[in-house]
Every structure is written in C-alpha cells, then in structure tokens.
N, C-alpha and C positions, 0 to 999 in steps of 0.2 A: 504493500500500500504506500510505501515511501515515495514512489514515483507519481502517485496520484495527488494532485493539489487542487485546492479551491482556487477560483480565479483571483481572489484577493491575496493569495499566497504566491502568485506568479511574480517572477522577476521581470519588470518592464524595462526594456532598454532605454537608456537616457542619451542615446546618440542618434544622429540622423545620417542616412545614406542617400545622397542626392546627385543629380547630374544637371549641368548647365550646358546648353548648346546654342550656337548661333553662327552668323557669318564671321569671317575674318575681320578683324579691326573693331569688333564690338566691345572689346575690353573684358572678354570672358575670364581671363586669368586674374585680372585685377578684382573682378567681382568675386571670384572663387576665394581669393586671398582675404576677403573681408570676413571670412569665417574665423572663429576664435583660435588664436595661437596656432597658425598653420605651419606644416612642413610641406614644401612643394616638391613633388616628384616630377621633374621636368623631362618628359620623354620626347617632347616636340621642339626642344631648344627654343621655347617661346619666352623664357624669362628675360631675354635680351630686349624684348619689345615692351616690357613693363616699366613704367616710370619708377625711378629709383626711390622716390618718396614712398611708394607702396611696397617696397621691399624691406623697409626698416623693420627689424625684429622678425624677419622671415628667413628661415634656413632652407637651403635648397640642395636637392640631390640631382645632379646632372647625369642622367642615365645613359650608359653606353651599351649595356646588354642586360638581358633578363637575369643572368646569374647574380648581378649586383643587387637586384631587388630580392632575390631569394636570400642572399647573404644578409641584407638589411633586416629582413623580417625574421630571420632565424638566429640572429645574434642576440646578445644580452639586451633585453628590452629596456633596460635602464636608460639607454641613450635616447629612447623615444618618449620617455615619461613626461618630458616637459611640454610636449605638443598635445593640443586638444583636437586638432583636425589634420587629416592627411589629404592633400590636394593632388589629384592625378591629372596631369596635363600633357597630352590629351589621351583619352581612353582609346581612340582609334589607333594612335601611334603605339600605345602600350600593347594593344592586340597584335600589332605588327611585330613587336619584339617577342611576344609569346610564340607567334607563328614561326619566326626565324629560329627560336630556341627549339621548337618541336620538329620543324621540317627542314631546317637549313636554308639553302638557296632555292629549293624547288617550291612550286605552288602546292598549297595544301590539298590533299585528296579527301574524299568522304571519310575514309578510315581515320584520318588525322583529327577530325573535329572533336571526337570524344576526348582525346588527350588535351587538345587546345582549350576546350571548355572546362575540363577538369583543372587545368593550370589556373585559369581565371577564377574558378570557384575557390581553389586553394588561396589565391591572392586575396579575394574579398573576405574569406573567413579568417585569414591571418590578420587582416586589418581590423575586422570586427572584434577579434579576440583582444585587441589592444584597448577596446572600449573608447574609441575616438570617433568623431564625426568623419565622414568620408565625402569629399566633393570631387566628382569626376567632371572634367571639362571635355567637350566634344565640338568638332566643327559641324556645320549644318549641311545636310544633304536633302534630297527630296524624293518623293515617290508619287506616282500617278494613281489616282483613284477616280476612274472614269475621266471626266473632263477637268477634274480638280487636281491641283498640285498641293501636296501636303509636305510641310517641312518636318524633318526628322533628324536625329543625331546621325552623324556620319560613322556608321559601323557596318561591318560585314553582316549580311543578312543572316548567316548561320549562327551568329553569336548575339544578334540584336535582342531577341525575345528573352534569352536566358539572362542577359545583363539587365534589361529594364525590369524584369520580375524581381530582381534583388533590391531595387530602389524603393525608397520611401517617397521621393519627390523627383520630378523631371520638369525642368524649366526651360522655356524658350526665350532667349534674349535677342531683342531686335531694336532697330532704330525706327522711331515713328515721327511723323511730321504733323503737327496740329497748329493751324493758323500760322504757318510759316516758321514755327519753332520746332527744332529738332530735339528729341529726347529719347533716352534709352528706356525701354520697358522690359519687364519680364513677366511671363505668365506661366503658371504651373497647371492651368486647366487644359485638358485635351479639347481641341476645337477642330472645325472642318479644315483648318489650314495649318495646324501644327499638332504634333504629338505632345502629350503632357501627362503628368501624374500629380494629383493634389490631394493628399490624404489627410490634410488638417484644415481644409477650408480657408486657405490663404486667399486674399483678394484676387479677383479674376485677372486684373492687370495692376502691376506695381511699377512705379517709376523709380529707376535707379538714379540716385543723385549724382551730379557732377561735382567732384571734390578737388578739382584742379582749376586754377585760374588761367588766364591767357598766357602767363609765364611758366605754366606747368608746375606751379607751386601748390602744395596741398592747402585746401581751405577748410577741411574737416577730416576727422578720422575715417579710415576705410572700414566701416563696421556694418555695411548693409545686410549681408547674409546673417551675421550674428543677431542683429536687432530685429530684422523684418522677417526672417525665415526660421532660423533655428530656435530662437527664444519662443515665438508663438507655437512652434511644433512641440517643444518640450512642455509648454503650458497645457497644450491639448492633451498630451499623455498624462499629465498630472490630474487634469480634470476627469479624464476617463477612469483613471485608477481610483479616484475618490468616489465617483459614481458607482463603480463596481463594488467598492468596499461597503458603501451604504446599502446597495442591493443585497449583498451577501449577508449583512447584519440583519436586514429585514427578513430575508428568507429563513435565517436561523431562528429568529423570534417566532415566525409563523410556524415553523416546523416543531418548535418546542410546545407551542399551544396545541397543535394538532396531536402531538404525542400524548397530551394530557386528556384527550377525548376518550372516554371509557364507555359511554352509553348514549342513548338517544337524547337525553336532556342536555348533556354537555355538547353533543353534536349540534343541536338546535341553537344552543347559545353561541357556538362558534359561527354558524351560518348567519346568525343575526348581526354579527359584528365584523364579518369578513371585509366589508367595505370601509371599516373604520381605520384600517391600517393606512399609513401614508405610502401608498403604492408607488413603485418606481418601475418604469418600463413594463416588462412582462410579469411582474410579481403577482398581479391578480390571477393571471392564467396559471402560474405556478402554484399559487395557494389553492385554487380550485382543484388542480390535479392531485395535490397532496391530500386534500380533504376527501376527494372522491375515493382515493385508495384506502384511506382510513375507514371510511364508512363501509366500504366493501369488506374490509378485513373484519370489522365488528359484526357484519351481517345485518346492519340496520335496514329498515324498510322505509321507503319514502312514500308519504301519503300525498298524492298529487292534488287532492281536494283541499287539504289543510296546509299543504306545502311545508310539512314538518316531517321529521324522522320519528319512527317508533322502533322500540326494541323488537328483535325477532322473537316470535313465539317459540317457547321451548318445544322440542320434539316430543310427540306423544309417546 
C-alpha cells in the first residue's frame, strides 16, 4: 500500500518545462534568459547575438558535441546547484547533435529514431531530476493545413510530438504592428495560425517589454519569463494543490459520517443533511456514491412514497 497515495499526498513539481519559438531576430534567447538564474546551453552559437547587458550573471556552456552534455549532466551536480533554470538554445540544433552522436555523418534511418528519442528522453529526465525550470528555444517553421499556414517550432517531424508532450507550456513569439507601433508579443494559446500549449490560463497575448534604449543600454531588469510566466504557473499549482487538499479533507469528513451510519434512522439523518456540506467540485456525487454503498451494505429499504429509508425486515 506504500505506493498508493491520496492526491493531497502527491509531490507536485515546482518547476516549469516550456518552449519559446519564433522567427530569427525576435530576441528569443534574451526572453528565455529572463527566467530565474539561468544556465545557457548554447548549441546554436547564438549567445554572440545577445546584448551583453542581458548576459550579466548568466553562465554559458558553448556546446561542441553531445558527449559534453552527457558529461555535464553526469558529473557532480554541485556545480549546477546555483542555477534555477536551464536554457536550451536551440532545441532543433540540440537534436542535430543527438543525431550526429547516434548516427555519425549518415542520415538517420527509421531504426535510429528509437535511440534518438531515447537520448532526448534521457536528457529531459536528467534535467528534470535537477529540479530546475527548463526553457527550450526553437526557430519557427510552418506546416500547411488545407489553405492555412500554421507556425510551429522548427523540429524534425519524428521527434516533434514526443518533445511537445513533455512540455508544460509552448509559446509563440512574434512581432506585431498596431497603429504603426511595433511590439513583440507572445502567446501560449494554440490558434489557427500557431501551435501552443497553455496549461495555466496565461493571457491569450502578452506583450514582451523592450528593456533597451536607443543606445542598447538596459532600462529595466530582464525578468519577463520569471514574473509573467513562471510565477503565475507556480501560483496555479499552489492553488490546485490547496483545492485538492480541501476536497480530500471534505471527503474524509463525509466518509467518517457515513461510516457512523448503522440503521435507517441514522441513514435518514445523513440524507437530510447531505447538502449541508460545503461541497467542492464532484464531492456531492462522491458523497452520494459512498452513501449508496453504505445503504446497500446495511440492506436498508427505500420507501419511494415517504422518501425515507427503513430497516430491512428480519428473515422469517
């Protein structure tokens, strides 16, 4: 029974696994680095395009081959303890490193994809075991759905679904023009024009602030992902955990009262006050189910005319 836990006993992760994608030049890396205390795994050699002001207090691994990543994640994890977020830039280039590691210089064949996906799964699980936020960065690609063009992360088709399934959030970053004013926005909602994943009801469209002036000097801290994405997500998890705790406490109280039912009189008393509980979600249905099982166990008879229970007559 040690493996069986009540929902309020479950360990709820306090980290977020997300992906940001968009066109080149959108500042995807800079946005990703606005997550708390990031370590940048630079697969794409993109760090050179990031304003130096946004690299303050950011440590970087400039990746040359996949074995370096294996070594990084298999070494003493004390070196990684100071970081709260791992930024992978870009995930498409990272998959290229995995493919090269698994296949060398040849193109991957069908038989190779099991090992390739297995290596990616190891990577994400190794990161998750560090109890850190993960932010994948991806370039933008597109697919055709009838006459419509849908923007998606630039990933090989064979690995796309398995990767997106692992994510909590998938956000599309783009530049919009409104009344002649250009601004960057991000949406985590899936729409007819972009893929997305929004598991904590973030706003449909959020504006990403410009934090550099005309001289490329910082005007504000780079904290967008921390304040506008991760903090609301963690708050949502806390709210759900609290709701589940209250639900379980209520069901425990109802169960105890039902266990005290011993005859028709106590059953009728419970039935009369079943609506008096401060029900949460499906607790009323659960209470009726537990009560019905108890009534059946005691062999009570329901009088449809009086709408009350009576004790079963003793056998002759």
